[in-house]
N, C-alpha and C positions, 0 to 999 in steps of 0.2 A: 579302751583307747578310743573307740569311735562313739562314745557317749556324747550326746548332744548333736550328733550329725544326722540323725534320723530324718528330720524335716528337709534338710538339704537333698539328701539322696531320694527321698520320696518325691520332691519337686523335680529333680533331674529325671527321674524315671518317668513321671508323668509327661514331662516335656518331650522325652524321647519317644513315648508311645503316641502322643498327640501328633508330633511332627511326622512319624512314620504314616500315620493316617492321612495327613495332608499331602504327603508325598505321593500317595496313591491317587489323589485328585489330579496332581500334576501329571501323573502317568496316563490318566485318561485323555489328556491333551495330545498324547502321542498316537492315539488310535489310527490316524491317517499315516503315521510314519512306519507302521509295522511292516510294510512291503518294500521300503526304500533302504538305500544305503544309510540314511540318518538313523534307522533302527539300531544299527551297530554302535553308532555314537551315543544314542540314548542308553543303550545297555552298558557301555563303558562308563558312563557318568552316574546313572541311577543306582547301580548295584553298590558301589562304594558308599554312596550316601545312605542307602538302606542299611548297609552293615555298620556305619557309624552310629545311626539312631538305634539300631538294634543292640549294639554294643553298650550304648548308654543305658538303655532299658535294662539289659541283662546284668550289667555290673551294679546298677542302682538296686535292682532286686536282690542281688547277692549280698549287698551291703546292709540291708534291713533285716535280713534273717538273723535270729538270735543264735548265733553259732556257740558251741561250748568252749571253743578256743579260737585263737586267731589263725591257726594252721589251715583249716579247710578254706577259709575266705582267702588267705594269702595265696594258696595254691590255685584257686579259681581265678583270682585276679591276675596272678602271674602268667598263667596259661593263657588267659584272655589277651593280655598285653603281648605276649610272644606270638600268639596267633594274629594279632593285629598288625605286628611288625612284618610278619611273613606275608600277610595279605597285602600290605603296601607294595611289596615287590611284585605281586600279581597284578596290581592295579597299574604300576608303572609299565609293565610289559603290555598290558591291554591298551593303555593310552598310546604307547609308542607305535602300535600297529595302525592306529587311525591315520589315514593318509589324506583326509579332507578337512582336518581340524588343525589349526595352528595354535599350539599351546605356548603361552609365554611364561615368564618366571612366576608370575602371581598365580597362574594355574598349577604349576608344579609344586608351589609352596602349599596351595590349598588341597590338592589331591595326593601329594606325597609327603612333603616335609612336615606339615603340622600333624597329620595323622601318625606319622613315624614318631614324632616327638611325644605326642599324647600317649601312644602305646608303650614307649620306652619309659616314660614317666610312671605309667601304671605298673610296670615291672619293678621299678625302683621303689614305689609306694608299697607294693606287696612284700618286698624284701624288708622294708622298714617296719611293716606290720609284724612280721615274724620277730624281728629284733627289738620290737617295741620302742622305736625311735619316735620322738615327737613329730617329726616331719611327715610321717606316713599318711595321716588323714588329709593333710594339705596336699601332698603329692597326688593322692587318689582322687580328691576333689578337683584339683587342677586338671588332671588328666580327662576326667569325665566331662568337665566344663569345656575344655578345648575341643574334644570330640563332638560335643553338642554344637558349638559354634562353627566348627568345620562342616558339620552336617547341614546347618542352616545356610552357610555361604554356598555350599555345593548345590543345595536345592534351589536357591535363588539363581545361581549360575545356570543350572540345568533348565529352569523355567525360561529364563531369557534365551537360551540356546534353542529351545524347542520353538519358541515363538519366531525367532529369526530364521530358523532353518527348516520350515515346513515344506518348502518347495524342493529339497534335495531329492534327487532320484536315485 
């Protein structure tokens, strides 16, 4: 069912790994923030971004393994998607505790709405994989692509936030 998708998943996995490395470069910009209130903000924004990139890498790696059947892959992807939905709840709680950052609708979409949609779509794709439905590879690829772009947006947003807020005490 996933024949012909190897190159796509290899490329998304490589992108996730590369962007994770670049995010560590961004984190080095935060060295001066480590003793300030801004460090709490950086943690609230960088951890979800790392989780998104790590999820893209993990899911892409799972997808290129030559599984004997669709079941192990579907279970891995389904649990990954469910874990991602649960993590969105953690992120929302973490972001609501920040009292010096005003989040607008665009921020809530980027940090909660889009990741929840991507992870829910991954669960649907995993179920479709078990049922051998035609949409399964597309749902899984769409989910991984959305997580990748959410991570890119969040990393860019984080970089701009760090630059603007280096003076928060």
